[in-house]
N, C-alpha and C positions, 0 to 999 in steps of 0.2 A: 654894713649898715649900723648906725648908732642907735641905741635904744635909750629910752627915758626911764628905765627901771632903776629903782634905788632901794638899797637895803637900810632899813631903820628898825629900831626897837620900839615895839608897840605894847602898851599895857594889855594884858589878856582880857581885862574887863571891857576893853574897847573893840574886841574882835567879835564879830557876829557871824554865825554859820549861814551859809546860803540856804534858803528854804527848799531849794530844789536839788540839793546835793544828793546824787544817787549812790555814792560809795558807802558801803557798810562794812566795818571791820568786825571780825568775830571777837568774842570775849577773850579767847586764848591769845589771839594775835595782838589785841590791845594790851594785854598784860605783858607781852614780850616787848612791845613798843615802850611801855612805861619803864620796864626793867633796863632796856637799852639806854634810854635817855638818862635815867637815874644813875646808871653805872658809869656811863662815859661822859655825860654832859653834852654830847653832840647830837645834833638833829639838823635835817634840811630846813632851810628857812621856809616859812609859810607864805604862800602866794595869796595876796589880798588885793582888793581895790577899795577906793573910797566908797563908803556906803552910799547908795543912790538916794536914800530917803532920810538917813539920820546923820546930820552934820557932826563931824568930829569922830565918827566911828568908821570902822573898816569891816568889809565883808570878805569872808574866806572863800577862795576859789580852789585852793589845794592845800591840804594840811589840817583839815577839821579834826582828825584824830590826834595829830601832834599837839594841837592847841589844848585838847582835852587832857592829854597826857601831861603836858607841862603844868596845867592847873592842878591835876591830881598830885603831882610831885611837890608842888608848892612854889613854882615860879611865879613871879609877878609880871614879867614881860616876856615877849617872844621876838626873835629875830624874824623879820618879815620883808618880803620884796613886794613893793607896791607896783601894780600894773594899771595902766590907764586904759580900761576897756569898758564898752557899753554893755547893756543888758544882753543883747544877742551874742556878743563875743563871750560874755561870762558863761552863758549856757553851753556854748561850744567847748569852752575850757573845762567845764564841769564834767563833760562826758569824754574828754580826751586826756587830761593831765594824769588821771589814775589808770589809763588804759594803754598809753603809748609806751609800752615797756617790752624789752626783749625776753627771751627765755634762756634759762641756764643751760650751758653745755654740760652734760652729765659728767663727762670725764674731768673737766676743769673744776666743776663743783666738788667732785670727789677728792681731787687733789687738795683743794682748800680745806676740806673737812679733815683729811689725813694730816695736814700740816698743823691745823689747830688742835688736833687730838694729841699732839706731842706735849701740849700745855694743859689742855682741859679735857675732862672726861665727857662722855656722851650726855650725862645728866646736865652738866654745866652748859654744854653747847646747845642743848635743847631749849635753854632759857635765853641764850644769846642770839641764836639763829631762828629763822622762821620755821625751820624743820622740826619734826617731832623726834624724840629720842630713837624711836624705831627706824625712822628714815636715816638718821645720822649713822646708826649702826650698819645699815645697808650700804650707805655711801662709803664707809670705811673699808668695805670688802670688795669694792669694784676695782677691777684690774684694768690695765690699758686696753682700750677697745681696738679691735682689729679693723682694718679698713673695710668699708662696705664693698661687697662684690658688685661688678658691673651688672646692670639690669638689662635683660634682653630688649632689643630695639631702642635702647637708650631711653626707655620710659622709667620714670621714677615714681615711687609711691607718694601719693598725695595725702597729707595730714588732714583730718577732719576734726573740728572743734565745735562742741555744742554745750549749752549750759542747762542744767536742771536743778530743781531744789534738792535739799538733802534727802528727803524721803524717797524721791524718784531715783536719785543716785544709788541709794541703798538697794532698791529693787533691781536696778540695772546690774549692779555689781554681783548680786546674788544669782541672777540669771546667767551672767557670763561665767561665773565660777562653776555652775552646775553643768554647763554645756561641755561636751567632750570633743576635743579636737583629735582626729585620727592621726595627725602628724605629731608624734610624741616629741620629736626633736625641735619643733618650732619654738620660737621665743614666746615670752608671755604676751607681748604686743600682738604677735601673729595669731596666737591662740584666741585672744580676746576679739580680734578683728574677724576671725573665722566664725566664732560663736555669734557675734553680732549679726553677721550676714545670714546665718542660719535662722536666727530669731526673726529677722525682718522678712525673710522668704516665707517662713511659716505664717507670719502675721498677714502677709499679702494673699496667701492662699485661703486664709480663713474668711 
């Protein structure tokens, strides 16, 4: 299927953020984005559409922070891909373009960090990569992971993902850390899962 998308250079002054953009980048992550673009000159093109109300202008669908970073650095123009979408399609894109991503395979991520560590120290990598210096140091120590054992009855553990604000996360982390798992040889993930179950059971009985 052929697309009508085109890559063009657009003055940053002609780019307008979408008022309903739900994506928010932390201050630290934004600093790393600025450092990356400033250091390499590379960035993913910004996804835009013709502004529905302001002739001659464009509205960002994906890349709001990249546009801000380019302006912060001093760029005049940004490489953009123009998509022909209506208002409803724009809203769908706002909630998906920043979310349809995969997850890093820990072992492969560790291999990358170890390879980069031959050239850069952890402090430098913490500026270049989205990971903190502490996370990078941990990744450098990860060894080859053994194959997972077969699970009885061919049932596999199901991951659970939920989102909370930073204050709630801090409380949850503190409670999980203070819970005691009787299985001393369990992994960190297993101990936290056990602790969470105990907390939920206690809350249910209350």
